[in-house]
C-alpha positions as CSV (number, residue, x, y, z in Angstrom):
1,L,18.4,-1.6,20.7
2,P,18.6,-1.3,17.0
3,Q,18.2,-4.5,15.4
4,P,20.7,-5.7,12.6
5,P,19.3,-5.7,9.2
6,I,17.1,-8.8,8.0
7,S,19.2,-10.7,5.5
8,R,16.5,-13.3,5.2
9,A,12.8,-12.7,4.9
10,F,10.0,-15.3,5.7
11,L,7.4,-15.5,2.7
12,F,4.4,-18.0,3.4
13,G,6.6,-19.8,6.0
14,L,9.7,-20.3,3.5
15,G,12.9,-18.4,4.1
16,L,13.5,-16.5,1.2
17,P,16.2,-13.9,0.4
18,A,15.0,-10.4,0.8
19,E,15.7,-9.6,-2.8
20,M,13.0,-12.1,-3.6
21,Y,10.4,-10.0,-2.4
22,F,10.6,-8.2,-5.9
23,I,9.1,-11.1,-7.4
24,T,5.9,-10.2,-5.7
25,V,5.9,-7.1,-8.1
26,L,5.9,-9.3,-11.0
27,V,3.4,-11.9,-9.5
28,T,1.0,-9.3,-8.5
29,F,1.1,-7.5,-12.2
30,S,0.6,-11.0,-13.8
31,L,-2.3,-12.1,-11.3
32,C,-4.2,-8.9,-11.8
33,S,-4.1,-9.1,-15.6
34,C,-4.9,-12.9,-15.3
35,L,-8.1,-11.7,-13.2
36,F,-9.0,-8.9,-15.4
37,L,-8.9,-11.3,-18.6
38,G,-10.7,-13.9,-16.7
39,S,-13.5,-11.5,-15.7
40,F,-13.7,-9.9,-19.3
41,H,-13.4,-13.1,-21.5
42,L,-15.0,-15.9,-19.0
43,T,-17.8,-14.2,-17.3
44,G,-18.7,-11.5,-20.1
45,A,-18.0,-8.6,-17.8
46,M,-17.5,-5.3,-19.6
47,A,-14.1,-3.7,-19.0
48,E,-15.3,-1.1,-16.2
49,Q,-16.9,-4.1,-14.1
50,S,-13.9,-6.2,-14.7
51,C,-11.5,-3.5,-13.6
52,S,-13.6,-3.0,-10.5
53,R,-13.5,-6.8,-9.8
54,V,-9.6,-6.8,-9.8
55,S,-9.5,-3.3,-7.7
56,F,-11.6,-4.9,-5.1
57,F,-9.3,-7.8,-5.0
58,H,-6.4,-5.3,-4.4
59,H,-8.4,-3.4,-1.9
60,A,-9.1,-6.6,0.2
61,V,-5.8,-8.2,0.1
62,A,-3.7,-4.9,0.6
63,M,-6.1,-3.9,3.7
64,C,-5.4,-7.5,5.3
65,L,-1.7,-7.3,4.6
66,G,-1.5,-3.7,5.9
67,L,-3.5,-4.8,9.0
68,W,-1.4,-7.6,9.7
69,A,2.1,-5.5,9.3
70,H,0.4,-3.0,11.6
71,W,-0.3,-5.7,14.2
72,C,2.8,-7.4,13.8
73,Y,5.0,-4.2,14.3
74,S,2.6,-2.6,16.6
75,D,5.3,-1.8,19.4
76,R,7.5,-0.1,16.9
77,M,5.3,2.6,15.4
78,E,7.8,5.3,16.4
79,E,10.1,3.8,13.7
80,A,7.3,3.7,11.2
81,S,8.6,6.6,9.0
82,F,12.3,6.2,9.2
83,G,13.0,2.6,10.5
84,Q,14.8,0.6,7.8
85,N,12.3,-1.2,5.6
86,D,14.3,-4.6,5.7
87,Q,13.3,-4.6,9.7
88,F,9.7,-5.1,8.4
89,P,9.3,-7.7,6.1
90,Y,5.6,-7.6,5.9
91,A,5.3,-4.1,5.0
92,V,7.8,-4.7,2.3
93,L,5.9,-7.5,0.8
94,L,2.7,-5.3,1.1
95,Q,4.5,-2.2,-0.6
96,H,5.6,-4.5,-3.8
97,F,1.9,-5.9,-3.9
98,N,0.9,-2.5,-4.3
99,L,3.5,-1.7,-7.1
100,G,2.5,-4.5,-9.0
101,Y,-1.0,-3.5,-9.0
102,F,-0.6,-0.1,-9.8
103,L,1.8,-0.8,-12.6
104,Y,-1.0,-3.3,-14.0
105,D,-3.8,-0.6,-13.5
106,T,-1.7,2.2,-15.3
107,V,-2.3,0.1,-18.4
108,H,-6.1,0.4,-17.9
109,V,-5.7,4.1,-16.9
110,A,-3.6,4.8,-19.9
111,V,-6.3,3.1,-22.4
112,W,-9.9,4.1,-20.6
113,D,-9.7,6.5,-17.7
114,Q,-6.8,8.9,-18.2
115,K,-7.8,11.1,-15.4
116,F,-6.5,8.9,-12.8
117,M,-2.9,8.8,-14.3
118,E,-1.6,11.5,-12.1
119,H,-2.9,9.5,-9.1
120,H,-1.1,6.4,-10.2
121,I,2.0,8.4,-11.1
122,I,2.2,9.8,-7.4
123,A,1.5,6.5,-5.9
124,I,4.1,4.6,-7.8
125,A,6.6,7.7,-7.1
126,G,6.0,7.2,-3.3
127,Y,6.5,3.5,-3.3
128,A,9.7,4.2,-5.5
129,T,11.1,6.4,-3.2
130,S,10.5,4.4,-0.4
131,E,12.5,1.5,-2.1
132,L,15.3,3.9,-3.0
133,A,15.6,5.7,0.7
134,N,14.7,2.2,2.5
135,V,12.6,3.8,4.8
136,F,8.7,4.6,5.0
137,G,7.7,1.0,4.4
138,L,6.0,0.4,7.7
139,A,4.3,4.0,7.7
140,N,3.1,3.0,3.9
141,A,1.9,0.0,5.2
142,V,-0.6,1.6,7.8
143,N,-1.4,4.2,5.2
144,T,-2.7,1.7,2.9
145,W,-5.0,-0.3,5.4
146,I,-6.6,2.8,6.5
147,T,-7.2,4.2,2.9
148,E,-8.5,0.6,1.8
149,V,-11.2,0.4,4.4
150,G,-13.0,3.2,2.5
151,S,-11.8,1.9,-0.9
152,I,-12.9,-1.6,-0.4
153,M,-16.5,-0.4,0.5
154,Y,-16.3,1.8,-2.7
155,S,-15.6,-1.1,-4.7
156,A,-18.3,-3.1,-3.2
157,Y,-20.9,-0.3,-3.6
158,L,-19.9,-0.1,-7.5
159,M,-20.5,-3.5,-7.8
160,N,-23.8,-3.6,-5.7
161,R,-25.4,-0.2,-6.0
162,T,-27.8,0.0,-3.0
163,D,-28.8,2.3,-0.5
164,N,-27.7,0.2,2.3
165,A,-24.2,-0.2,0.4
166,Y,-23.8,3.2,-0.1
167,L,-24.8,3.9,3.7
168,A,-21.9,1.4,4.9
169,F,-19.2,3.0,2.5
170,V,-20.1,6.7,3.8
171,L,-19.8,5.6,7.1
172,L,-16.6,3.4,6.8
173,Y,-15.1,6.1,4.6
174,T,-15.8,8.8,7.3
175,I,-14.2,6.8,10.4
176,S,-11.4,5.7,8.3
177,R,-10.4,9.4,7.1
178,A,-10.8,10.5,10.8
179,Y,-8.4,7.8,11.8
180,F,-6.2,8.9,8.7
181,A,-6.0,12.3,10.1
182,Y,-4.8,11.2,13.3
183,W,-2.2,9.0,11.7
184,S,-0.9,11.8,9.4
185,V,-0.3,14.1,12.6
186,F,1.6,11.1,14.0
187,V,3.7,10.9,10.9
188,L,4.3,14.4,10.6
189,R,5.5,14.4,14.1
190,Q,8.2,12.0,13.2
191,V,9.1,14.0,10.3
192,W,9.7,17.3,12.4
193,K,11.6,15.6,14.9
194,V,14.0,14.4,12.3
195,L,14.2,17.7,10.6
196,S,14.7,19.7,13.8
197,E,16.8,17.3,16.0
198,G,18.6,15.4,13.2
199,P,18.1,11.7,11.9
200,G,19.8,10.3,15.2
201,N,20.0,6.4,15.0
202,F,17.8,6.5,11.7
203,I,19.9,5.8,8.4
204,M,18.3,7.7,5.3
205,P,19.2,10.2,2.3
206,P,18.8,13.9,2.9
207,W,15.5,14.2,1.0
208,A,13.7,11.5,2.8
209,P,12.1,13.4,5.5
210,Y,10.5,15.7,2.9
211,C,9.2,12.6,0.8
212,A,7.7,11.3,4.1
213,A,5.9,14.5,4.6
């Protein structure tokens, strides 16, 4: 049976109103900015290396949060694409953490590395449409940990360019992308079911299945 909406989410063991999750965006933006400035001014690292360090931090935390959300809601994967986000508070926490990071990193992209601007705009748009539709949250959480497995190894390789690090990156990236192919088919199957049979018990705007795809 569908569960009632969660009016209070639990963050770090404290009951907080669900709206308080949006503070995660600001906190993440501020934390990543401080980590970058600390790396740049306190350790003497160049801007590129400082960005890599913050990126590694994001990859590691996002991967752990994604795995945790997947594990906590593993019995509800059939709702991953179109279940209400407020049913999955850990997925929402991860989504807002990702939003904060990408908003922070967009500043660096605009200044130093404009070739990633399109990627960042698409990522932010994906999270924003999830917030507007109040769906996709759990699917995004699973997407996140799968992609971050490869990303975290790439960031590690950039900070330690050795043959062994490169080999580990290629291996984990290949495995993660194979699983990502499986997960993509799983999500597309849910999208096709909604498009062909209707939303059923799911509540979403008409454009949501197309964004999920």
